[in-house]
N, C-alpha and C positions, 0 to 999 in steps of 0.2 A: 402541462409539463411538470414532472415531479421535482425537477431542480428548482423551479419557481416556487413550488409549494414549500420545499425545504428552506429556501432562502426567506420566504415570508414568515416561517416559524421561528426564525432566529430573533431573539428579543433585541430591543433597541440598544440595551447596554452593550451588546455584542455586534453592533452595526458593522464594525470592521470585518468580522467573520462573514457576514452576509455579502459584503462587497467583495471580499477575497474569494468566497465560494463562486460567485458569478464570474470573476476574472480568471481563476485558475482552471475552471472547466470551460466556461463560455469563450474565453479568449486565448486558449492554449494553442501553441504552435505545434504541439505533438500530433503526429498522425492519429487518425481516429482510433485505430486498434490500440496503440500505445496509451492514448488518453483514457479510453473507456475501460481498458484492462486495468490500468492504474487505479481508476475510480472504483471499480468493483473490488479489486483486491484490498484497497484501503478501507472501503466501506465495511468489508468483512472484518478486517483487522481492528477497526475502531470498536468493535463489539457493541455498537449502538444499533439496537433493533430498528429504531426510527430512521436512522441514516441509511441502513441497508434496505429497508422497505421502500424508501423513496428513490434511491439511486439505482437499485438493481434492475428495474424494468427498462430504464433508459440505457443502461449498460448492455443489457441483453439484446436490445434492439439495434445497438451499434456494433456488436461483436458477432463474428461468425460463431457457430456452435463450438468449434475447436478453441477459439480464443476465449470464449466464455468459460469453458471448462478449465482451460489453462490458467486463467486469472484466479479462479477459485482454488486450483491446485497450488498456485504460488502462495496464496494466503494460508492454505493448510500446511504445506511443508515448512513455511517460514515460521508458523506458530510453534512448531516443534523445534526447528533449528535455532531460532532466536533464543529460546529458553536454554537449550543445551549449550550452544556456543557462548552465550553471554555468561552463563554460570561457570563454564570452564575458564573463561577469561577473568572473571571476578574472584575466583578462588585463589588464595595466596600460594597454594602449592602448585608449582609449574609442572609437576609430574602428570597431572590430569591432561595436560596438552599433548602428552606423548602416548596416551592410551587410545586404542582404536575406538571410534564412535560406536560402531555396530548398529547404526540406525539406517533404515532404508530411506533413500532419497532419490530413487530412480527417475522421478519426474523432472528433476533438474537436468538430467542428461538427455531426456526425450520428452519435452513438454507438449509437443503437438503444435507448436507455433514457432516463429522465429526466436532463436535463443536470446537475441538482444531484447525482445519484448518481455520475455519471461524474466530475464535478469533485471530489467527496469522495474517490473512489478515486485520482484523479490526485494529489491533495494528499498522501494517505497514502504513495503510492509515492515522491513527491518528498521526503518526510521521510526515507525509508530511503536514498534516493540523495543526499541532502544538497544539493539545489539551492534556495538561498534565493530566487532570482528566480522559480522556478516555484512555490515555496510561497506567496510573496506574491501572485502572479497568481491562483492557484486560490483562495486565502483571500479575496481581494477579490471574485471572482465569486460565491463562496458567500455572503459577507456581503451583497452587493447583492441576492441572491436570498432574503434573509431567514433564512439559516441562522445559528443562534446559535453563540457561541464554544464552548459546552459540547459541541455536536455535532461541531464541527471538532476540538476537542481529543480527543474520543472516537476519532476516526479516527486521529490521530497517536499516541495511546496504543496502539491496536491495532498500528500499524506498529512502534512501539518494542519492544513485547513480542514480536511475531512475529520481528523481526530478532534480538533478543537470544536467543530460544530457538533459532533457526537457528544462530547463531554458537556457542552453547554445545554443542548436540548435534553439530554438524559437527566441532568441536574434539575432543569426546569420541570420536567415530568415528575420528579420525586418531590419537589417543593410545592407543586400545585395541589 
């Protein structure tokens, strides 16, 4: 199991990450599609080749082809949106917020899976990329759809742990 290999690669000084990785994936209450779509989207967003190589096969095995593609699409579109909307938010000139974005984001309207799943994956990627405006937007859509705070928090816990594991393992690769 690739998850076990990934956990065993985490150095002892980051033992908490190893334990958290096992619990946020292995003990998650999320339905399988939500869990593994979140894992895949976050592994892509982490930008860690090692994390993606280890987690992608298991994610692919646990997702339908449509969900697998949609999770990758969530990571892709949010890579763009998180930069765009975070930048507009951070600029001190509020006029940028009134300008038309002019960017294609059709996949958000028709992701090929349940909208709630895609929104959850988009929220998790936005947590990694640090876009507060996107986080608020996706959280509001999820809450309006009846998703509870615990489920939403589960997604960003997965994001936090996958990101931390990626940073740790990539830094160990550089230092070795």
